[in-house]
Steps between C-alpha positions, in 0.01 A plus 500: 500500500536738796512316824520622869458342839196594707286364773121483509356771717114444445275282298135596410289224352166485327386173340790346314705823473728687740665843493842453659694800657871440520774697677843531342821523699517871412149570657337539172176310475351334179164331428422188313173330394526119499243239400557310816420527879686405814311172501593402138851652512659466850784733430242798499527560877617825669869491571595251228784581290432526115686629202320784308534457130389711200604517132698786356228554241241553787673807635347828412700820542383834579677838560214619715488413868131539571275322254128440522525148362386160601848337537566425863869417488711810472867539575710806462816446300791664304602387150872384532534366139291497181580259202307668218384237234330554177147388641563444870725645763637347800501722822698411811355684803637525850212489757464444869427128437815464276564503126195477282507430134237646269445435132299772340460643146773703354231740383387553868866563611523776231153640566572519880859633444632226729866511558753371769439656843129571435287450811199285403219297663474144396160340498402131503134385506411265777407214273856508353668432839581133533573367850723202514537303828 
């Protein structure tokens, strides 16, 4: 599980759901959707510290910087290590928020020509970002 410290920057609520904007120590911002509100989950207040979590299998990787795609969380990175497996490959990426681990298909690694030192964009859907108080 990828885990990074952050603080809540803003919370927008509608009904029982909230979109939460978090700021990382590096200045990067990520977005999460939670089925909670500041009233039902008191930690959802601006300024509160949280841990941002997302699974290695929820990280998509692109070699294109500009994508017209509906994934809000995008972080530039550099592949520092690849462990190529038969079916899945483990990528270690250095980013401004810290080291991110991605688990993607080996077929994608080969099709994209990914090697160490490749600059990539990592993408994580907002519903895959977990916030832990």
